[in-house]
C-alpha positions as CSV (number, residue, x, y, z in Angstrom):
1,M,65.1,-8.0,14.3
2,A,63.1,-5.3,12.5
3,R,63.7,-4.6,8.8
4,D,64.9,-1.3,7.6
5,V,62.8,0.3,4.8
6,K,65.4,0.2,2.1
7,F,66.4,-1.8,-0.9
8,W,69.6,-2.2,-2.9
9,K,69.1,-3.6,-6.4
10,E,71.3,-3.9,-9.4
11,D,69.5,-1.1,-11.2
12,G,69.1,1.3,-8.3
13,S,68.5,1.8,-4.6
14,F,66.0,3.4,-2.2
15,K,66.0,4.2,1.5
16,L,63.5,5.8,3.9
17,R,65.2,7.7,6.8
18,V,64.8,10.1,9.6
19,C,67.2,12.7,11.1
20,G,67.1,14.7,14.3
21,I,68.6,18.2,14.5
22,L,69.5,18.9,18.1
23,K,70.0,22.6,19.0
24,V,71.5,23.6,22.3
25,G,72.0,27.3,22.8
26,D,73.3,28.6,19.4
27,K,74.9,25.3,18.4
28,Y,73.6,22.4,16.3
29,L,74.8,18.8,16.5
30,I,76.1,17.3,13.2
31,S,77.6,13.8,12.6
32,N,80.1,12.0,10.4
33,C,79.8,8.2,10.0
34,N,82.8,6.1,9.2
35,H,84.9,9.0,8.0
36,S,82.5,10.0,5.2
37,P,83.6,12.9,3.0
38,F,80.6,14.9,4.2
39,W,78.7,15.6,7.4
40,S,75.0,15.0,8.1
41,Y,72.4,15.1,11.0
42,P,72.2,12.1,13.3
43,G,69.5,9.6,12.3
44,G,69.0,6.4,10.4
45,H,66.5,4.1,8.7
46,I,62.8,3.8,9.4
47,E,61.9,0.3,10.2
48,L,59.0,-1.5,8.5
49,G,55.8,-0.5,10.2
50,E,57.4,2.3,12.3
51,D,56.3,5.9,12.1
52,S,58.9,8.7,11.5
53,E,58.5,10.2,15.0
54,H,59.2,7.0,16.8
55,A,62.1,6.3,14.4
56,V,63.8,9.6,14.9
57,M,63.8,9.2,18.7
58,R,65.1,5.6,18.4
59,E,67.7,6.4,15.8
60,F,68.9,9.6,17.5
61,F,69.4,7.8,20.8
62,E,71.1,4.8,19.2
63,E,73.7,7.0,17.5
64,T,74.3,9.7,20.1
65,K,73.2,8.2,23.4
66,I,71.3,11.5,24.1
67,E,67.7,11.3,25.2
68,A,65.8,13.9,23.2
69,E,62.3,14.9,22.4
70,I,60.7,16.3,19.3
71,Q,60.1,20.1,19.2
72,K,59.0,20.6,15.6
73,F,58.8,18.9,12.2
74,I,61.1,20.7,9.8
75,A,60.9,19.1,6.4
76,V,60.6,16.0,4.2
77,E,63.4,15.8,1.7
78,Q,63.8,13.7,-1.5
79,L,67.3,13.2,-2.6
80,F,68.3,11.8,-6.0
81,F,72.0,11.0,-6.6
82,K,74.2,8.4,-8.1
83,R,75.7,5.4,-6.2
84,E,79.4,4.6,-6.5
85,D,78.5,2.4,-9.5
86,D,76.7,5.3,-11.2
87,K,73.2,3.7,-10.6
88,P,70.4,5.9,-9.3
89,F,69.8,6.3,-5.5
90,H,66.5,7.7,-4.2
91,E,66.2,8.7,-0.5
92,I,63.2,10.2,1.4
93,G,64.1,11.7,4.8
94,F,62.0,13.2,7.6
95,Y,63.8,16.0,9.5
96,Y,62.8,17.0,13.1
97,L,64.1,19.7,15.5
98,L,64.9,18.0,18.8
99,S,65.7,19.2,22.3
100,S,67.6,17.3,25.0
101,K,65.6,15.9,27.9
102,S,68.5,17.0,30.2
103,D,71.3,19.5,30.3
104,I,74.2,18.4,28.0
105,D,77.7,19.5,27.3
106,T,78.4,20.8,23.8
107,T,81.8,19.3,23.6
108,N,82.6,17.4,20.4
109,F,82.5,13.6,21.0
110,Q,82.9,10.2,19.3
111,L,81.0,6.9,19.7
112,E,81.0,3.4,18.2
113,E,77.7,1.8,17.4
114,I,76.7,-1.8,16.5
115,D,73.8,-1.3,14.0
116,K,72.2,-4.6,13.1
117,G,75.6,-6.3,13.4
118,E,77.5,-3.6,11.6
119,K,80.1,-1.6,13.5
120,K,79.9,2.1,12.8
121,F,82.1,4.9,14.0
122,H,80.4,8.3,14.6
123,E,82.1,11.6,15.1
124,F,79.9,14.4,16.5
125,K,80.5,18.1,16.3
126,W,78.6,21.1,17.7
127,V,78.5,24.0,15.3
128,T,77.0,27.5,15.0
129,L,75.1,28.5,11.9
130,E,78.1,30.5,10.8
131,E,80.3,27.4,11.1
132,L,77.7,25.2,9.5
133,E,77.8,27.4,6.4
134,K,81.5,26.5,5.9
135,I,81.0,22.7,6.3
136,D,79.8,20.2,3.7
137,V,76.6,19.1,5.5
138,R,74.0,17.1,3.5
139,P,71.4,17.5,2.5
140,V,72.4,21.1,1.8
141,K,68.9,22.6,1.7
142,I,68.3,21.7,5.4
143,K,70.7,24.5,6.2
144,K,68.2,26.9,4.7
145,C,65.6,25.7,7.2
146,L,68.0,26.5,10.0
147,Q,69.1,29.8,8.6
148,E,65.4,30.9,8.3
149,N,64.9,30.0,12.0
150,L,63.0,26.8,11.1
151,Q,60.1,28.7,9.6
152,W,60.5,27.0,6.2
153,Q,58.6,23.7,6.2
154,N,58.4,22.1,2.9
155,I,59.1,19.1,0.7
156,I,62.6,19.4,-0.6
157,H,63.7,17.9,-3.9
158,H,67.4,17.9,-4.4
159,Q,69.5,16.2,-7.0
160,Y,73.3,15.8,-6.6
């Protein structure tokens, strides 16, 4: 079993992740894992020795069961926030625009995933840019990339 690039220490945590943003027509796919208070884009951890492009394809399929392909790199984001115990959490994420390899229905759906022995419940929702604006989707600055028609490619630093 491959090891995720992440660590959780008493004085803080770090994780390296990827996310895929699938666009079909005028809708984007967002996800909620285990009834989180916020939404995100499907993805997960990069494994040790794995490049971000391979990781986003693997993680996106594991979560959604949708076969996709990379269209464009969007951004690298660095997030800094506090864990539940008030210790620092640092995350670096690679974001990619994806397209589906086949025609797909844009009906909301749910899936369960067993991720390295852990059961996860995923809820998926298709939203327009206007709807996305009204939903707590994190990281929030990725919305700017979508609103600017994905022209904005940058390293994003965001502190919650």
